[in-house]
MARZA-782583 format. One line per field, with one value per atom (N, C-alpha, C, CB): residue in one letter; atom name; y negated, x, z negated. Coordinates in steps of 0.001 Angstrom, whole numbers. Glycine has a CB too. Example, Ala and Ser with C-alpha at 12.3 -4.5 7.8 and 13.67 -1.06 7.14 Angstrom:
2
aa <- (A	A	A	A	S	S	S	S)
at <- (N	CA	C	CB	N	CA	C	CB)
yy <- (5690	4500	3300	4473	2250	1060	-30	598)
xx <- (13190	12300	13200	11308	12850	13670	12900	14084)
zz <- (-7800	-7800	-7800	-9046	-7080	-7140	-7870	-5725)
***
This chain:
225
aa <- (D	D	D	D	D	D	D	D	G	G	G	G	A	A	A	A	W	W	W	W	R	R	R	R	H	H	H	H	V	V	V	V	T	T	T	T	D	D	D	D	R	R	R	R	L	L	L	L	S	S	S	S	Q	Q	Q	Q	T	T	T	T	Y	Y	Y	Y	R	R	R	R	R	R	R	R	E	E	E	E	A	A	A	A	L	L	L	L	L	L	L	L	V	V	V	V	T	T	T	T	N	N	N	N	T	T	T	T	G	G	G	G	P	P	P	P	R	R	R	R	N	N	N	N	E	E	E	E	G	G	G	G	Y	Y	Y	Y	T	T	T	T	Y	Y	Y	Y	C	C	C	C	T	T	T	T	L	L	L	L	C	C	C	C	G	G	G	G	L	L	L	L	I	I	I	I	E	E	E	E	P	P	P	P	T	T	T	T	A	A	A	A	S	S	S	S	G	G	G	G	S	S	S	S	G	G	G	G	V	V	V	V	V	V	V	V	G	G	G	G	G	G	G	G	T	T	T	T	H	H	H	H	H	H	H	H	K	K	K	K	P	P	P	P	Y	Y	Y	Y	P	P	P	P	D	D	D	D	D	D	D	D	R	R	R	R	E	E	E	E	R	R	R	R	N	N	N	N	C	C	C	C	P	P	P	P	G	G	G	G	S	S	S	S	A	A	A	A	S	S	S	S	T	T	T	T	R	R	R	R	G	G	G	G	L	L	L	L	V	V	V	V	L	L	L	L	G	G	G	G	T	T	T	T	D	D	D	D	F	F	F	F	I	I	I	I	S	S	S	S	D	D	D	D	V	V	V	V	L	L	L	L	L	L	L	L	V	V	V	V	R	R	R	R	L	L	L	L	N	N	N	N	V	V	V	V	A	A	A	A	A	A	A	A	P	P	P	P	I	I	I	I	T	T	T	T	L	L	L	L	R	R	R	R	P	P	P	P	A	A	A	A	F	F	F	F	L	L	L	L	S	S	S	S	T	T	T	T	Q	Q	Q	Q	V	V	V	V	A	A	A	A	L	L	L	L	R	R	R	R	T	T	T	T	I	I	I	I	A	A	A	A	E	E	E	E	G	G	G	G	L	L	L	L	T	T	T	T	I	I	I	I	A	A	A	A	A	A	A	A	T	T	T	T	R	R	R	R	R	R	R	R	L	L	L	L	D	D	D	D	I	I	I	I	E	E	E	E	A	A	A	A	T	T	T	T	E	E	E	E	L	L	L	L	Q	Q	Q	Q	A	A	A	A	E	E	E	E	Y	Y	Y	Y	R	R	R	R	P	P	P	P	A	A	A	A	L	L	L	L	N	N	N	N	N	N	N	N	L	L	L	L	G	G	G	G	A	A	A	A	E	E	E	E	G	G	G	G	L	L	L	L	A	A	A	A	S	S	S	S	E	E	E	E	I	I	I	I	Y	Y	Y	Y	L	L	L	L	Y	Y	Y	Y	D	D	D	D	T	T	T	T	L	L	L	L	A	A	A	A	G	G	G	G	G	G	G	G	A	A	A	A	G	G	G	G	F	F	F	F	T	T	T	T	Q	Q	Q	Q	R	R	R	R	V	V	V	V	S	S	S	S	E	E	E	E	F	F	F	F	G	G	G	G	I	I	I	I	E	E	E	E	I	I	I	I	F	F	F	F	K	K	K	K	E	E	E	E	T	T	T	T	L	L	L	L	S	S	S	S	I	I	I	I	L	L	L	L	E	E	E	E	E	E	E	E	C	C	C	C	P	P	P	P	S	S	S	S	H	H	H	H	C	C	C	C	D	D	D	D	E	E	E	E	S	S	S	S	C	C	C	C	Y	Y	Y	Y	R	R	R	R	C	C	C	C	L	L	L	L	R	R	R	R	S	S	S	S	F	F	F	F	R	R	R	R	N	N	N	N	R	R	R	R	F	F	F	F	E	E	E	E	H	H	H	H	G	G	G	G	L	L	L	L	L	L	L	L	D	D	D	D	R	R	R	R	H	H	H	H	V	V	V	V	G	G	G	G	A	A	A	A	S	S	S	S	L	L	L	L	L	L	L	L	R	R	R	R	Y	Y	Y	Y	L	L	L	L	I	I	I	I	D	D	D	D)
at <- (N	CA	C	CB	N	CA	C	CB	N	CA	C	CB	N	CA	C	CB	N	CA	C	CB	N	CA	C	CB	N	CA	C	CB	N	CA	C	CB	N	CA	C	CB	N	CA	C	CB	N	CA	C	CB	N	CA	C	CB	N	CA	C	CB	N	CA	C	CB	N	CA	C	CB	N	CA	C	CB	N	CA	C	CB	N	CA	C	CB	N	CA	C	CB	N	CA	C	CB	N	CA	C	CB	N	CA	C	CB	N	CA	C	CB	N	CA	C	CB	N	CA	C	CB	N	CA	C	CB	N	CA	C	CB	N	CA	C	CB	N	CA	C	CB	N	CA	C	CB	N	CA	C	CB	N	CA	C	CB	N	CA	C	CB	N	CA	C	CB	N	CA	C	CB	N	CA	C	CB	N	CA	C	CB	N	CA	C	CB	N	CA	C	CB	N	CA	C	CB	N	CA	C	CB	N	CA	C	CB	N	CA	C	CB	N	CA	C	CB	N	CA	C	CB	N	CA	C	CB	N	CA	C	CB	N	CA	C	CB	N	CA	C	CB	N	CA	C	CB	N	CA	C	CB	N	CA	C	CB	N	CA	C	CB	N	CA	C	CB	N	CA	C	CB	N	CA	C	CB	N	CA	C	CB	N	CA	C	CB	N	CA	C	CB	N	CA	C	CB	N	CA	C	CB	N	CA	C	CB	N	CA	C	CB	N	CA	C	CB	N	CA	C	CB	N	CA	C	CB	N	CA	C	CB	N	CA	C	CB	N	CA	C	CB	N	CA	C	CB	N	CA	C	CB	N	CA	C	CB	N	CA	C	CB	N	CA	C	CB	N	CA	C	CB	N	CA	C	CB	N	CA	C	CB	N	CA	C	CB	N	CA	C	CB	N	CA	C	CB	N	CA	C	CB	N	CA	C	CB	N	CA	C	CB	N	CA	C	CB	N	CA	C	CB	N	CA	C	CB	N	CA	C	CB	N	CA	C	CB	N	CA	C	CB	N	CA	C	CB	N	CA	C	CB	N	CA	C	CB	N	CA	C	CB	N	CA	C	CB	N	CA	C	CB	N	CA	C	CB	N	CA	C	CB	N	CA	C	CB	N	CA	C	CB	N	CA	C	CB	N	CA	C	CB	N	CA	C	CB	N	CA	C	CB	N	CA	C	CB	N	CA	C	CB	N	CA	C	CB	N	CA	C	CB	N	CA	C	CB	N	CA	C	CB	N	CA	C	CB	N	CA	C	CB	N	CA	C	CB	N	CA	C	CB	N	CA	C	CB	N	CA	C	CB	N	CA	C	CB	N	CA	C	CB	N	CA	C	CB	N	CA	C	CB	N	CA	C	CB	N	CA	C	CB	N	CA	C	CB	N	CA	C	CB	N	CA	C	CB	N	CA	C	CB	N	CA	C	CB	N	CA	C	CB	N	CA	C	CB	N	CA	C	CB	N	CA	C	CB	N	CA	C	CB	N	CA	C	CB	N	CA	C	CB	N	CA	C	CB	N	CA	C	CB	N	CA	C	CB	N	CA	C	CB	N	CA	C	CB	N	CA	C	CB	N	CA	C	CB	N	CA	C	CB	N	CA	C	CB	N	CA	C	CB	N	CA	C	CB	N	CA	C	CB	N	CA	C	CB	N	CA	C	CB	N	CA	C	CB	N	CA	C	CB	N	CA	C	CB	N	CA	C	CB	N	CA	C	CB	N	CA	C	CB	N	CA	C	CB	N	CA	C	CB	N	CA	C	CB	N	CA	C	CB	N	CA	C	CB	N	CA	C	CB	N	CA	C	CB	N	CA	C	CB	N	CA	C	CB	N	CA	C	CB	N	CA	C	CB	N	CA	C	CB	N	CA	C	CB	N	CA	C	CB	N	CA	C	CB	N	CA	C	CB	N	CA	C	CB	N	CA	C	CB	N	CA	C	CB	N	CA	C	CB	N	CA	C	CB	N	CA	C	CB	N	CA	C	CB	N	CA	C	CB	N	CA	C	CB	N	CA	C	CB	N	CA	C	CB	N	CA	C	CB	N	CA	C	CB	N	CA	C	CB	N	CA	C	CB	N	CA	C	CB	N	CA	C	CB	N	CA	C	CB	N	CA	C	CB	N	CA	C	CB	N	CA	C	CB	N	CA	C	CB	N	CA	C	CB	N	CA	C	CB	N	CA	C	CB	N	CA	C	CB	N	CA	C	CB	N	CA	C	CB	N	CA	C	CB	N	CA	C	CB	N	CA	C	CB	N	CA	C	CB	N	CA	C	CB	N	CA	C	CB	N	CA	C	CB	N	CA	C	CB	N	CA	C	CB	N	CA	C	CB	N	CA	C	CB	N	CA	C	CB	N	CA	C	CB	N	CA	C	CB	N	CA	C	CB	N	CA	C	CB	N	CA	C	CB	N	CA	C	CB	N	CA	C	CB	N	CA	C	CB	N	CA	C	CB	N	CA	C	CB	N	CA	C	CB	N	CA	C	CB	N	CA	C	CB	N	CA	C	CB	N	CA	C	CB	N	CA	C	CB)
yy <- (53909	54947	54835	55739	55484	55092	55462	55438	56392	57028	55446	58285	54537	53897	52773	53545	52577	51425	51574	52111	50714	50498	49543	50043	50384	49633	48476	50421	47232	46138	46346	44700	46655	46135	47143	43694	47542	47864	47353	47757	45956	45719	44611	45365	44871	44896	45764	44277	45854	46987	46317	48636	46612	45789	47021	44552	47003	47526	46471	48720	47204	46423	46791	46674	46353	46953	45885	48417	46594	45551	45901	45596	44749	44835	44155	44066	44089	43369	42510	44536	41235	39845	39217	38257	39592	38574	37385	39002	36092	35305	34051	34899	33815	32882	31339	33366	30719	29277	29274	27836	29273	29460	27939	30251	27021	25302	24589	25731	23178	22978	23355	22200	23456	24145	25541	23548	26023	27643	27302	28717	26305	26707	27311	25714	27550	27798	26491	28946	26379	26262	26364	26902	25085	25199	25051	24075	26046	25986	26260	26921	25180	25484	26368	24849	27751	28513	28085	29956	27152	26638	26135	25396	25365	24034	24161	21788	25141	25017	23860	25229	22916	21992	22498	21288	22038	22646	21777	23881	21792	20813	21783	19473	21414	21909	21514	21516	22897	22720	21627	24135	22068	20873	19597	21017	19240	17213	17175	16091	18165	17642	16855	16942	16630	15445	15998	15912	17841	17624	17772	16380	17275	16569	17969	15270	18839	20665	20932	22562	20932	21330	20528	20644	19451	18976	18616	17323	17622	16911	16454	15706	16764	16118	15957	16772	15246	15346	16633	14076	16976	18193	17716	18939	18791	18323	18492	19058	18421	18312	17887	19725	17058	16174	16872	16400	16766	17611	16418	18956	16486	15395	15204	15765	16897	16782	16988	18141	17235	17110	16877	19151	14994	15064	15924	13850	16018	16546	17947	16042	18060	19755	19880	20844	20763	20402	21098	21264	21655	21675	23009	20434	24123	24884	26344	24748	26204	27983	27925	29103	26965	26830	27607	25176	28212	29212	28417	30763	28500	27761	29153	26177	28640	29461	30396	30589	29829	30546	30746	29988	31682	31509	31707	32351	30952	31171	31977	29824	32620	33533	34104	34577	34753	35577	36683	34139	37228	38390	38395	39980	38820	38547	40112	36901	41138	41758	40728	42607	41563	40369	41613	38371	40742	41527	41124	41036	42149	41825	42262	42430	41521	42119	41933	41376	42829	42915	42988	44006	42945	42627	42682	41439	43839	44156	43976	46025	43266	42755	43029	41468	44200	44917	44237	46028	43805	43140	44080	41744	43156	44889	44084	46340	44099	43204	42975	43741	41572	40738	39658	39906	40270	39316	39599	38989	39090	39551	38419	39489	39066	38264	38480	39091	38397	38306	37314	38065	37576	36545	35419	36963	35668	34247	33765	34408	33875	32787	31698	33607	30533	29521	29843	28486	30321	30353	31591	30777	32607	33306	32973	34360	32604	31058	30432	29822	29628	28898	29645	28000	30665	31002	31952	31881	32739	33370	32597	34419	31478	30422	29796	29222	29487	28951	30003	28145	31518	31523	32345	31805	32007	32616	31696	33137	30363	28816	29337	26747	29266	29657	30642	29924	31888	32903	32494	33523	31821	31176	30028	30836	29708	28657	29077	27599	30463	30807	31643	31525	32117	33069	32379	33564	31522	30523	29827	28636	29456	29250	30077	28872	31120	32203	32481	33306	32838	33174	31745	33399	30479	29332	28978	29412	29382	29252	28275	30580	27577	26620	26970	26407	26200	26210	26956	25406	26959	26898	28316	25789	28987	30336	31378	30740	31389	32468	31639	33484	32141	32039	33190	32013	32917	33615	33263	33093	34080	34530	35355	34867	35312	36707	37095	35995	38439	39023	39675	39741	40400	41476	42646	41689	43586	44770	45669	45321	46647	46838	48623	46221	48493	49674	49189	50418	50470	50268	48787	51838	48857	47988	46892	48086	46414	45281	44786	45387	46020	45542	45055	46609	45734	45296	43894	46092	43322	42394	42744	41534	43835	44528	43925	46472	44173	44042	42922	45576	42557	41485	41897	39249	41278	41329	40151	41605	40040	38669	39443	37090	38996	39250	38186	39933	38435	37128	37976	37010	37054	36830	36325	36468	36823	36141	34677	38190	33829	32882	33473	31177	33854	33990	35559	33594	35525	36552	37298	36342	38856	40253	40042	39823	39110	38773	38504	39449	38323	37993	39072	35855	39395	40460	39460	40793	38445	38345	38467	38109	38894	39939	40837	40793	41691	42782	42450	43563	41698	40966	40464	39971	40075	39972	40631	39196	41529	43125	43570	44528	43193	43622	43107	43505	42194	41074	41526	39364	42497	42981	42234	43525	42329	41601	40075	42349	39652	38162	37793	37647	38043	36851	36200	37629	36913	36990	36279	38634	36386	35376	33944	36318	33895	32646	32064	32745	32655	32124	31563	32902	32271	31689	30770	32314	30466	29324	28031	29466	28096	26694	26587	27405	27545	27051	26123	28791	26785	26347	25487	26944	25204	24043	23043	24428	22193	21312	20079	21143	19646	18450	17369	17920	16758	15802	16073	15163	17356	17733	17266	17079	17608	17233	17852	18361	17726	18459	19700	17896	19316	20493	21192	19481	20327	20053	18746	20392	19139	17397	18230	15986	17043	17312	17562	15862	17432	17532	19446	15789	20121	21347	22382	21349	22373	23040	22518	23656	20909	20734	20268	20381	20309	20144	19519	21409	18703	18423	19692	17728	20632	22606	22982	24330	22605	23061	21996	23700	21173	19827	20151	18723	21039	21358	22346	21984	22515	23830	22800	25538	21734	20933	20661	19197	21133	21260	22386	21428	23538	24658	24656	25661	24125	24486	24088	24086	24933	24664	25472	24862	25143	25536	26169	24980	26128	26235	27676	24267	27398	28634	29492	28689	29457	30521	31397	29940	30300	30884	31485	29324	31681	32554	33334	32120	33368	34902	35786	34500	34801	35473	36076	34323	35277	35960	37207	34594	36911	38322	39239	38259	39350	40711	40725	40125	39922	40644	41087	39583	40430	40718	41940	38934)
xx <- (12288	12541	12572	11937	14085	14965	14358	16218	13619	12295	11463	10652	10781	10116	10683	9488	11898	13266	12770	15395	11981	12438	13929	11311	14746	15564	15265	16468	15397	15460	16484	15694	17732	19184	19913	19848	21217	22001	22342	22712	21983	22181	21023	23518	19992	18774	17619	18513	17102	15991	15060	16447	13444	12804	12000	12226	11130	9992	8851	10415	7627	6265	5339	5315	5151	4190	3063	4918	2218	1801	2542	104	2761	3927	2902	5716	3528	3073	4587	2931	4224	5427	5233	4944	6136	6435	6830	7508	6520	7123	7337	6698	8217	8807	9205	9678	9014	9416	10365	7894	11899	12573	12825	13461	12370	12604	13963	13520	13612	15260	16342	15672	17457	18757	18252	19723	17360	17306	16988	18848	16725	16478	15445	16498	14408	12566	11935	12450	10837	9937	10016	9241	9669	9078	7873	9534	6950	5545	5192	4955	3884	3203	2250	2951	2626	1203	478	1188	462	-1154	-2137	-1069	-1224	-2429	-2157	-1734	-935	-871	115	-1741	823	1249	2479	1284	2727	4363	5509	4150	6573	7742	8581	8605	9529	10654	11671	11068	12265	13310	14230	14176	14952	15760	15530	16197	14551	14563	14619	13227	14778	15372	14682	16312	13612	12339	12451	10112	11774	11778	10052	12510	9375	8134	7290	7493	7481	6484	6826	7448	7962	8995	7979	10884	7387	7339	5691	8596	5576	3926	3768	3479	2868	2240	836	2581	211	-1071	-1176	-1719	-2287	-2957	-3329	-4252	-2931	-3183	-4773	-2136	-5688	-6983	-7895	-7432	-8729	-9875	-9786	-11843	-9673	-10358	-10648	-9091	-11957	-12682	-11928	-13953	-11783	-11983	-10168	-13273	-9103	-7365	-7145	-6278	-6543	-5954	-4553	-5810	-4083	-2267	-2226	-1591	-1083	-711	315	-664	322	1749	3210	1606	2788	3995	4878	4613	4176	5039	4718	4228	4669	4901	5143	3488	6712	6471	7841	6250	7774	8634	9797	7684	11200	11702	12394	13189	12416	13296	12102	14721	10755	10017	10142	8769	10153	9820	8320	10649	7934	6406	6399	5651	5207	5242	3971	6146	3691	2041	3201	314	1776	2250	1282	2563	1364	156	74	850	-697	-638	-514	-2158	787	372	1140	1205	1280	1955	3121	1495	3959	5638	6228	6411	7200	7748	9306	7285	9923	11043	12043	11056	13350	14442	15592	14376	16102	17211	18258	17065	19543	20886	21936	21175	22969	23779	25268	23230	26091	27503	28519	28006	29509	30714	32199	31022	33014	34015	34960	34787	35465	35499	34482	36983	33194	32182	31526	31171	31102	30731	29542	32121	28463	26783	27015	25022	28276	28501	27370	29762	26655	25556	25983	25062	27250	28096	28470	29495	28560	29466	28430	29662	28860	28002	27515	28655	28424	28167	26921	29809	27137	25599	24836	25217	24490	23153	22548	23511	23540	23291	23083	24404	23740	23213	21580	24499	21598	20369	18987	20533	19523	18594	18146	19393	19264	18452	17870	19330	18353	17429	16090	17911	16225	14447	13638	14107	14317	13535	13124	15021	13682	13805	12962	14956	13347	12123	10444	12127	10579	9039	8385	8691	9597	8700	8550	8987	9428	9192	7559	10445	7722	6467	5016	6395	5372	3759	3613	4175	4541	3982	3528	4836	4116	3540	2265	4335	1866	652	-146	1293	-106	-764	-1311	-1767	-245	-1056	-392	-1189	-912	-424	1285	-1450	2156	3033	3451	3028	2668	2407	1917	1460	1426	607	1678	-1106	2919	4092	5058	4528	6086	7151	8261	6690	9519	10529	11545	10980	12401	13223	14139	12779	15202	16388	17044	18101	17330	18432	19209	18135	20242	21528	20308	23509	20382	19904	20242	20299	19212	19648	19913	18642	21120	21936	23320	21545	24363	25526	26226	26179	25485	26461	26080	26380	24448	24340	25514	22805	26119	26368	28011	26103	28210	29804	29430	30599	28404	28186	28120	29055	27874	27813	26158	28002	25160	23931	22867	23353	22043	21416	19514	22032	18796	16855	16565	15830	15946	15273	13405	15893	12984	11596	10623	11339	9714	8617	7117	8483	6640	4828	4086	4516	3085	1461	1902	-566	1494	906	-360	311	-1175	-2285	-2423	-3286	-3097	-3249	-4122	-3612	-3496	-4557	-3877	-7160	-2811	-2603	-3386	-1990	-3054	-4230	-3456	-4529	-2515	-2319	-1349	-3953	-470	287	1104	325	1923	3404	3107	3915	2302	2162	2013	1100	1196	1497	2881	922	3741	5041	6063	5423	5471	6542	6039	6624	5053	5015	5835	3806	6203	7059	8138	7359	8913	10183	11057	10189	12148	13323	12808	13702	11452	11298	11253	9979	10532	10212	11925	9018	12894	14318	15137	14872	14199	15117	14357	14948	13172	12698	13158	11213	13564	14310	15378	14594	16200	17571	17539	18163	16523	16162	16146	15142	15584	14952	16655	13167	17188	18520	19447	19672	19466	20072	19827	20326	18922	17948	17359	16998	17907	17183	16862	17418	15684	15999	16494	14966	16898	17944	18915	17888	19760	20999	21914	21445	21183	21220	22934	19656	24007	24749	24581	25145	23265	23300	21595	23496	20536	19554	18607	19648	17661	16357	15429	16244	14377	12920	12098	12259	13155	12390	13258	12714	14057	14302	13977	15986	14528	14224	13716	15097	14231	13540	12010	14148	11435	9821	9583	9084	8599	8053	8087	6196	7751	7770	9025	7008	10277	11580	12178	12513	11962	12822	13935	11862	13554	14663	15437	14105	15725	16468	17522	15058	17052	17375	19583	16283	19565	21461	21587	22154	20893	21385	21047	21090	20332	20083	20960	18849	21665	22599	22395	23876	21786	21765	22351	21792	23544	25036	25267	26578	25424	25558	24853	25436	23387	22458	22545	20964	22634	22521	23952	22382	25133	26278	25412	27824	25026	25018	23819	24013	22655	21642	22369	20411	22815	23519	24667	24459	25332	25980	25000	27035	24206	23067	22137	21839	21179	20954	22159	20029	23496	23875	25153	24615)
zz <- (-44990	-43907	-42816	-43846	-42654	-41217	-40709	-40727	-40443	-39266	-38576	-40500	-39732	-39199	-38111	-40131	-38138	-37419	-35897	-37620	-35292	-34063	-33240	-33743	-32077	-31760	-30640	-31502	-31233	-29993	-29049	-30459	-29772	-28681	-30025	-28408	-29594	-30168	-31655	-29393	-32094	-33180	-33920	-33109	-33046	-33431	-33565	-32978	-34846	-34770	-35700	-35273	-35568	-36161	-36630	-35400	-38069	-38397	-39217	-39187	-38826	-39139	-40477	-37880	-41559	-41873	-43216	-42317	-43858	-45013	-46366	-45302	-46997	-48378	-48906	-48466	-50537	-51956	-51421	-53914	-51721	-51807	-53418	-50388	-53438	-54760	-54423	-55721	-54277	-54590	-56510	-53388	-56513	-57390	-57459	-57535	-58794	-58289	-59759	-58003	-59956	-60607	-61200	-60033	-60425	-61530	-60473	-63994	-61287	-60897	-61121	-61042	-60729	-60903	-61143	-62133	-61044	-61443	-62842	-61224	-63174	-64858	-65691	-65519	-64294	-64971	-65482	-66572	-66184	-67013	-68393	-66689	-68755	-70495	-70361	-71687	-71467	-71077	-72342	-69934	-72990	-73866	-74265	-73966	-74896	-74864	-75787	-75024	-76198	-76937	-76090	-77993	-75386	-74950	-73023	-75865	-72250	-71587	-70564	-71791	-71125	-70989	-70214	-72119	-68998	-68512	-67732	-67423	-68069	-67174	-66914	-67945	-65867	-65735	-66969	-64440	-67126	-68247	-67715	-68601	-66804	-66438	-66259	-65566	-66591	-67085	-68207	-66826	-69107	-70289	-71311	-69925	-71039	-71434	-73339	-70297	-73291	-74323	-75223	-74205	-73942	-74374	-74473	-73205	-73969	-74203	-75849	-72928	-76318	-77302	-78570	-76928	-78225	-79861	-79683	-80440	-80648	-80446	-79337	-81305	-78265	-77063	-76930	-75982	-76067	-75969	-75117	-75419	-75273	-74162	-73026	-74594	-72138	-70841	-70099	-70046	-71133	-70631	-71926	-69910	-71439	-72578	-74144	-71958	-75174	-76534	-77660	-77317	-77558	-78704	-79615	-79423	-80340	-81750	-82146	-82433	-81255	-81844	-79958	-82979	-80196	-79023	-78532	-78861	-79520	-79948	-80002	-81632	-79392	-79872	-80304	-78924	-81478	-82329	-81466	-84164	-80396	-79873	-80245	-80303	-80873	-82135	-81227	-84219	-80034	-79299	-77959	-79348	-77696	-76273	-76124	-75545	-74522	-74387	-73104	-73926	-73548	-71996	-71264	-72216	-69861	-68715	-67995	-69504	-68292	-67910	-65984	-68597	-65326	-64007	-63462	-63364	-62710	-62165	-61000	-61767	-60833	-59717	-59386	-59950	-58189	-57689	-56679	-56329	-56725	-55421	-54706	-55724	-53658	-52368	-51363	-51064	-51381	-49829	-48295	-49696	-47367	-46704	-45261	-47340	-44095	-42579	-42894	-40856	-42600	-42782	-41800	-43955	-40654	-39543	-40087	-38016	-40535	-41017	-39789	-41952	-39619	-38648	-39161	-38068	-38602	-39480	-37847	-40551	-39150	-38086	-38337	-37873	-37424	-37504	-36939	-36911	-37785	-37193	-37387	-37920	-36560	-36835	-37129	-34767	-37829	-38136	-36844	-39367	-36361	-37947	-38121	-38239	-37331	-38174	-39345	-37487	-40039	-41433	-41576	-42711	-42937	-43166	-44562	-42439	-45532	-46499	-47184	-46488	-48038	-48861	-49160	-50145	-49834	-50638	-49559	-51751	-48639	-47243	-47232	-45224	-47078	-46046	-44889	-45637	-44491	-42936	-42583	-42082	-43489	-43143	-43503	-43362	-44756	-45075	-44326	-45605	-43517	-42368	-40859	-42334	-40698	-39489	-39656	-38742	-41079	-41051	-41401	-41906	-41923	-42201	-40604	-43286	-39948	-38670	-37899	-37681	-37538	-36948	-37440	-35909	-38728	-39221	-39132	-40788	-38665	-38780	-36846	-39282	-36032	-34882	-34726	-34575	-35362	-35304	-34975	-36732	-36704	-36555	-35830	-37646	-35193	-33919	-33260	-33240	-32535	-31517	-31553	-31132	-32581	-32747	-32367	-34357	-33334	-33909	-32156	-35754	-32023	-30305	-29479	-29452	-29134	-28515	-29042	-28590	-29946	-31094	-30803	-33071	-30272	-30228	-31600	-29232	-32951	-34261	-35036	-35099	-36251	-36900	-37344	-38082	-37412	-38066	-39171	-38219	-40104	-41376	-41733	-41672	-40483	-41094	-40716	-40306	-40592	-40841	-41113	-39661	-41974	-42695	-42389	-44050	-42904	-42353	-43683	-40701	-44453	-45130	-44785	-45854	-45548	-44984	-46545	-43556	-46650	-47439	-46844	-48362	-47805	-47189	-47459	-48336	-45907	-45956	-47226	-44814	-47699	-48733	-48416	-49917	-48013	-47750	-47704	-46443	-47856	-48131	-46993	-47982	-45932	-44926	-45318	-43327	-45934	-46496	-48011	-46804	-48229	-49249	-48556	-50589	-47341	-46895	-46692	-45354	-46243	-45307	-43890	-45461	-43537	-42247	-41705	-42497	-42592	-41999	-42886	-41904	-42091	-43242	-42890	-42748	-43166	-43068	-42708	-44548	-41887	-42182	-42025	-40638	-42551	-42566	-42533	-43596	-41639	-41007	-41838	-38516	-41862	-42908	-42857	-43967	-42818	-42636	-44423	-43126	-43864	-45371	-46144	-44907	-45428	-45972	-46620	-44928	-47615	-48245	-47451	-49488	-47866	-47547	-45588	-48002	-45220	-43996	-42654	-43840	-41410	-40608	-39141	-40355	-39606	-38067	-37545	-36759	-37453	-36969	-36705	-36937	-37700	-37644	-36791	-39030	-36922	-35842	-34499	-36076	-34296	-33054	-32199	-33313	-33483	-32963	-33029	-33192	-33632	-33199	-32220	-34228	-31502	-30233	-28778	-30107	-29400	-28034	-27976	-28220	-28936	-28470	-28331	-27482	-27517	-26796	-26622	-25218	-25657	-25138	-26456	-24123	-27864	-28845	-29505	-30356	-29271	-29847	-28713	-30161	-27568	-26117	-25932	-24178	-26430	-26749	-28227	-26626	-29238	-30224	-29851	-31072	-29053	-28316	-27760	-27453	-27023	-26292	-26701	-25917	-27689	-28887	-29595	-30614	-29791	-30770	-29495	-31563	-28296	-27472	-26725	-27042	-26335	-25672	-26157	-25203	-27406	-27537	-26800	-28365	-27360	-25841	-25822	-25135	-27237	-27489	-27641	-28256	-27580	-27338	-28711	-25922	-29771	-31453	-31695	-32666	-32393	-32906	-33502	-33485	-34317	-35634	-35328	-37731	-35928	-36060	-35816	-36864	-35536	-35399	-35339	-33779	-35632	-35713	-34029	-36587	-32990	-31867	-31428	-30563	-32596	-32147	-33686	-31439	-34582	-35494	-36768	-35613	-37097	-38047	-38896	-38160	-39481	-39925	-41077	-40120	-41364	-43358	-43706	-43904	-42937	-44040	-44167	-43158	-43232	-43836	-44370	-42923	-44853	-45342	-46303	-46134	-47266	-48361	-47610	-49883	-46250	-45926	-44532	-45241	-44340	-43201	-42992	-43646	-44276	-44690	-44079	-46491	-43500	-43323	-42165	-44067	-41577	-40460	-38750	-40625	-38090	-37153	-35914	-37699	-34976	-33717	-33242	-33116	-33193	-32314	-33616	-32350	-34916	-35444	-35007	-36554	-35025	-35209	-33876	-35505	-33167	-31280	-31392	-29621	-31294	-31249	-32046	-31754	-33167	-34297	-33103	-36652	-33036	-32186	-30753	-31838	-29867	-28394	-28626	-27487	-29660	-30023	-30449	-31151	-30790	-31623	-30265	-33558	-29692	-28177	-26899	-27442	-27182	-25554	-25893	-24500)
***
């Protein structure tokens, strides 16, 4: 709903809502999982072991029959769950020559970096554990998004049902984005891209290659100023 958006700057707007979030796990190399519908044994399809597809030990004690025939397995299964949570949706609008096309590595680096910085700034301001908020990004679901001129970062409570944290973040307005910019620009170690004193943590260990505080700060300063 266009009327639900509140402008933070000319290029930043946000809206808060309670939404059903769907979280999926596509497995290694996005090949899904192989799942035995008879006994419940599961393995990544990319592992190529073929254990689930043939006769195998059941993943639970069975005094009558230890082995499962494995005659009813499915490949490429995507795991998922959904839950209701509090969501803060932040829209980023840019203009040529800047582009946020989803396929570009520069877009992924900039948005992942800002998402992580925003999470850190929000959890520090609220004085909560870093795991209680999570941020992801996507192209804006409009024509500008398709053209690479708008993207969205969504911050959500990881507690099912929501704890109201993102609603409080939405009330901070421009200040939370300025705090995020400070985190990106003022690393205590003056690192080249990212380190454990500014952006990196065990929680985001799989994203370390996409964290570059200078790229993120450049885009965020443009959005603010």
